Biotite code that builds the C-alpha atoms (Angstrom):
import biotite.structure as struc

atoms = struc.array([
    struc.Atom([-122.800, 148.075, 175.901], chain_id="A", res_id=1, res_name="MET", atom_name="CA", element="C"),
    struc.Atom([-124.702, 147.865, 172.624], chain_id="A", res_id=2, res_name="ARG", atom_name="CA", element="C"),
    struc.Atom([-121.467, 146.841, 170.700], chain_id="A", res_id=3, res_name="ARG", atom_name="CA", element="C"),
    struc.Atom([-120.623, 144.050, 173.038], chain_id="A", res_id=4, res_name="LEU", atom_name="CA", element="C"),
    struc.Atom([-124.226, 142.718, 173.000], chain_id="A", res_id=5, res_name="LEU", atom_name="CA", element="C"),
    struc.Atom([-124.213, 142.635, 169.290], chain_id="A", res_id=6, res_name="VAL", atom_name="CA", element="C"),
    struc.Atom([-120.612, 140.939, 169.041], chain_id="A", res_id=7, res_name="GLU", atom_name="CA", element="C"),
    struc.Atom([-121.722, 138.368, 171.537], chain_id="A", res_id=8, res_name="SER", atom_name="CA", element="C"),
    struc.Atom([-125.028, 137.621, 169.618], chain_id="A", res_id=9, res_name="ALA", atom_name="CA", element="C"),
    struc.Atom([-123.069, 136.958, 166.486], chain_id="A", res_id=10, res_name="HIS", atom_name="CA", element="C"),
    struc.Atom([-120.800, 134.672, 168.231], chain_id="A", res_id=11, res_name="SER", atom_name="CA", element="C"),
    struc.Atom([-123.762, 132.958, 169.743], chain_id="A", res_id=12, res_name="ALA", atom_name="CA", element="C"),
    struc.Atom([-125.266, 132.565, 166.671], chain_id="A", res_id=13, res_name="VAL", atom_name="CA", element="C"),
    struc.Atom([-122.397, 130.446, 165.128], chain_id="A", res_id=14, res_name="LYS", atom_name="CA", element="C"),
    struc.Atom([-122.760, 127.930, 167.990], chain_id="A", res_id=15, res_name="SER", atom_name="CA", element="C"),
    struc.Atom([-125.343, 125.415, 168.110], chain_id="A", res_id=16, res_name="THR", atom_name="CA", element="C"),
    struc.Atom([-127.791, 126.956, 170.851], chain_id="A", res_id=17, res_name="CYS", atom_name="CA", element="C"),
    struc.Atom([-131.134, 128.485, 171.130], chain_id="A", res_id=18, res_name="GLN", atom_name="CA", element="C"),
    struc.Atom([-129.830, 131.724, 169.774], chain_id="A", res_id=19, res_name="PHE", atom_name="CA", element="C"),
    struc.Atom([-129.133, 130.437, 166.099], chain_id="A", res_id=20, res_name="LYS", atom_name="CA", element="C"),
    struc.Atom([-132.828, 129.625, 165.518], chain_id="A", res_id=21, res_name="GLY", atom_name="CA", element="C"),
    struc.Atom([-134.031, 133.109, 166.891], chain_id="A", res_id=22, res_name="LEU", atom_name="CA", element="C"),
    struc.Atom([-131.573, 134.910, 164.602], chain_id="A", res_id=23, res_name="PHE", atom_name="CA", element="C"),
    struc.Atom([-132.432, 132.808, 161.433], chain_id="A", res_id=24, res_name="LYS", atom_name="CA", element="C"),
    struc.Atom([-136.047, 133.475, 162.071], chain_id="A", res_id=25, res_name="GLY", atom_name="CA", element="C"),
    struc.Atom([-135.787, 137.455, 162.897], chain_id="A", res_id=26, res_name="LEU", atom_name="CA", element="C"),
    struc.Atom([-133.052, 137.930, 159.994], chain_id="A", res_id=27, res_name="ALA", atom_name="CA", element="C"),
    struc.Atom([-135.631, 136.624, 157.569], chain_id="A", res_id=28, res_name="LEU", atom_name="CA", element="C"),
    struc.Atom([-138.319, 139.082, 158.673], chain_id="A", res_id=29, res_name="ARG", atom_name="CA", element="C"),
    struc.Atom([-136.464, 142.079, 159.960], chain_id="A", res_id=30, res_name="ARG", atom_name="CA", element="C"),
    struc.Atom([-132.957, 141.870, 158.546], chain_id="A", res_id=31, res_name="GLY", atom_name="CA", element="C"),
    struc.Atom([-129.542, 140.829, 160.065], chain_id="A", res_id=32, res_name="LYS", atom_name="CA", element="C"),
    struc.Atom([-128.755, 144.061, 162.043], chain_id="A", res_id=33, res_name="ARG", atom_name="CA", element="C"),
    struc.Atom([-132.029, 143.993, 163.774], chain_id="A", res_id=34, res_name="ARG", atom_name="CA", element="C"),
    struc.Atom([-132.075, 140.323, 164.377], chain_id="A", res_id=35, res_name="ALA", atom_name="CA", element="C"),
    struc.Atom([-128.490, 140.860, 165.995], chain_id="A", res_id=36, res_name="ALA", atom_name="CA", element="C"),
    struc.Atom([-129.484, 143.373, 168.309], chain_id="A", res_id=37, res_name="LEU", atom_name="CA", element="C"),
    struc.Atom([-132.505, 141.359, 169.399], chain_id="A", res_id=38, res_name="ALA", atom_name="CA", element="C"),
    struc.Atom([-130.613, 138.434, 170.025], chain_id="A", res_id=39, res_name="VAL", atom_name="CA", element="C"),
    struc.Atom([-128.136, 140.551, 172.085], chain_id="A", res_id=40, res_name="GLY", atom_name="CA", element="C"),
    struc.Atom([-131.296, 142.075, 173.963], chain_id="A", res_id=41, res_name="HIS", atom_name="CA", element="C"),
    struc.Atom([-132.283, 138.333, 174.856], chain_id="A", res_id=42, res_name="LYS", atom_name="CA", element="C"),
    struc.Atom([-128.705, 137.727, 175.948], chain_id="A", res_id=43, res_name="LEU", atom_name="CA", element="C"),
    struc.Atom([-129.017, 140.470, 178.154], chain_id="A", res_id=44, res_name="LEU", atom_name="CA", element="C"),
    struc.Atom([-132.111, 139.617, 179.639], chain_id="A", res_id=45, res_name="ARG", atom_name="CA", element="C"),
    struc.Atom([-130.988, 136.033, 180.286], chain_id="A", res_id=46, res_name="ILE", atom_name="CA", element="C"),
    struc.Atom([-127.532, 137.381, 181.784], chain_id="A", res_id=47, res_name="ILE", atom_name="CA", element="C"),
    struc.Atom([-129.740, 139.634, 184.193], chain_id="A", res_id=48, res_name="PHE", atom_name="CA", element="C"),
    struc.Atom([-131.770, 136.551, 185.290], chain_id="A", res_id=49, res_name="VAL", atom_name="CA", element="C"),
    struc.Atom([-128.937, 134.191, 185.858], chain_id="A", res_id=50, res_name="LEU", atom_name="CA", element="C"),
    struc.Atom([-127.076, 137.022, 187.720], chain_id="A", res_id=51, res_name="ILE", atom_name="CA", element="C"),
    struc.Atom([-130.055, 137.711, 190.077], chain_id="A", res_id=52, res_name="SER", atom_name="CA", element="C"),
    struc.Atom([-130.992, 134.075, 190.565], chain_id="A", res_id=53, res_name="LYS", atom_name="CA", element="C"),
    struc.Atom([-127.165, 133.051, 190.951], chain_id="A", res_id=54, res_name="LYS", atom_name="CA", element="C"),
    struc.Atom([-127.862, 129.992, 188.701], chain_id="A", res_id=55, res_name="GLU", atom_name="CA", element="C"),
    struc.Atom([-125.508, 128.612, 185.749], chain_id="A", res_id=56, res_name="PRO", atom_name="CA", element="C"),
    struc.Atom([-127.083, 129.023, 181.977], chain_id="A", res_id=57, res_name="TYR", atom_name="CA", element="C"),
    struc.Atom([-128.802, 125.766, 180.662], chain_id="A", res_id=58, res_name="ARG", atom_name="CA", element="C"),
    struc.Atom([-129.605, 126.014, 177.357], chain_id="A", res_id=59, res_name="ASP", atom_name="CA", element="C"),
    struc.Atom([-133.070, 124.416, 176.745], chain_id="A", res_id=60, res_name="PRO", atom_name="CA", element="C"),
    struc.Atom([-132.062, 122.760, 173.318], chain_id="A", res_id=61, res_name="GLY", atom_name="CA", element="C"),
    struc.Atom([-129.525, 120.635, 174.983], chain_id="A", res_id=62, res_name="VAL", atom_name="CA", element="C"),
    struc.Atom([-129.804, 117.556, 177.117], chain_id="A", res_id=63, res_name="ASP", atom_name="CA", element="C"),
    struc.Atom([-127.379, 117.919, 179.495], chain_id="A", res_id=64, res_name="TYR", atom_name="CA", element="C"),
    struc.Atom([-127.957, 114.656, 181.330], chain_id="A", res_id=65, res_name="GLU", atom_name="CA", element="C"),
    struc.Atom([-127.682, 112.540, 178.086], chain_id="A", res_id=66, res_name="ALA", atom_name="CA", element="C"),
    struc.Atom([-124.378, 114.672, 177.373], chain_id="A", res_id=67, res_name="LEU", atom_name="CA", element="C"),
    struc.Atom([-123.056, 113.997, 180.727], chain_id="A", res_id=68, res_name="MET", atom_name="CA", element="C"),
    struc.Atom([-123.865, 110.178, 180.616], chain_id="A", res_id=69, res_name="VAL", atom_name="CA", element="C"),
    struc.Atom([-122.212, 109.957, 177.012], chain_id="A", res_id=70, res_name="LYS", atom_name="CA", element="C"),
    struc.Atom([-119.252, 111.920, 178.416], chain_id="A", res_id=71, res_name="ARG", atom_name="CA", element="C"),
    struc.Atom([-118.956, 109.652, 181.508], chain_id="A", res_id=72, res_name="ASN", atom_name="CA", element="C"),
    struc.Atom([-119.946, 106.157, 180.906], chain_id="A", res_id=73, res_name="ALA", atom_name="CA", element="C"),
    struc.Atom([-116.781, 104.757, 179.699], chain_id="A", res_id=74, res_name="PRO", atom_name="CA", element="C"),
    struc.Atom([-115.126, 106.168, 183.136], chain_id="A", res_id=75, res_name="ARG", atom_name="CA", element="C"),
    struc.Atom([-118.130, 104.446, 184.805], chain_id="A", res_id=76, res_name="TRP", atom_name="CA", element="C"),
    struc.Atom([-117.750, 101.414, 183.167], chain_id="A", res_id=77, res_name="ILE", atom_name="CA", element="C"),
    struc.Atom([-113.785, 101.027, 184.136], chain_id="A", res_id=78, res_name="ARG", atom_name="CA", element="C"),
    struc.Atom([-114.698, 101.798, 187.649], chain_id="A", res_id=79, res_name="ALA", atom_name="CA", element="C"),
    struc.Atom([-117.288, 99.180, 187.842], chain_id="A", res_id=80, res_name="LEU", atom_name="CA", element="C"),
    struc.Atom([-114.659, 96.721, 186.200], chain_id="A", res_id=81, res_name="ALA", atom_name="CA", element="C"),
    struc.Atom([-112.180, 98.086, 188.560], chain_id="A", res_id=82, res_name="LYS", atom_name="CA", element="C"),
    struc.Atom([-114.407, 96.901, 191.506], chain_id="A", res_id=83, res_name="TYR", atom_name="CA", element="C"),
    struc.Atom([-115.097, 93.373, 190.120], chain_id="A", res_id=84, res_name="GLY", atom_name="CA", element="C"),
    struc.Atom([-118.139, 93.994, 188.042], chain_id="A", res_id=85, res_name="TYR", atom_name="CA", element="C"),
    struc.Atom([-117.944, 92.420, 184.636], chain_id="A", res_id=86, res_name="ALA", atom_name="CA", element="C"),
    struc.Atom([-119.348, 94.301, 181.598], chain_id="A", res_id=87, res_name="PRO", atom_name="CA", element="C"),
    struc.Atom([-121.888, 91.475, 180.888], chain_id="A", res_id=88, res_name="ALA", atom_name="CA", element="C"),
    struc.Atom([-123.172, 91.759, 184.672], chain_id="A", res_id=89, res_name="GLU", atom_name="CA", element="C"),
    struc.Atom([-123.884, 95.635, 184.228], chain_id="A", res_id=90, res_name="ILE", atom_name="CA", element="C"),
    struc.Atom([-125.621, 95.346, 180.914], chain_id="A", res_id=91, res_name="GLY", atom_name="CA", element="C"),
    struc.Atom([-123.063, 96.567, 178.412], chain_id="A", res_id=92, res_name="VAL", atom_name="CA", element="C"),
    struc.Atom([-122.064, 94.405, 175.487], chain_id="A", res_id=93, res_name="ALA", atom_name="CA", element="C"),
    struc.Atom([-118.323, 94.663, 174.433], chain_id="A", res_id=94, res_name="GLY", atom_name="CA", element="C"),
])
């Protein structure tokens, strides 16, 4: 279990999530091995809470609403245009 958690911690550190900052802060003070183990422990605690509450993981550093709007806005605008609304009427320049 420890090996899996440390390996997961190393991969989580390479992404842009809350674990990257945690690892960097701990690695400076405690060393990379202990920091990886601490991040793995944090992952384990988060996984336990997610399973017990049956909820999906939401990274606190990511604004999911803005990400969803950015991803879906062009599709929404096309759908509005399809139903007769001009881009100028809905407040979009272009």
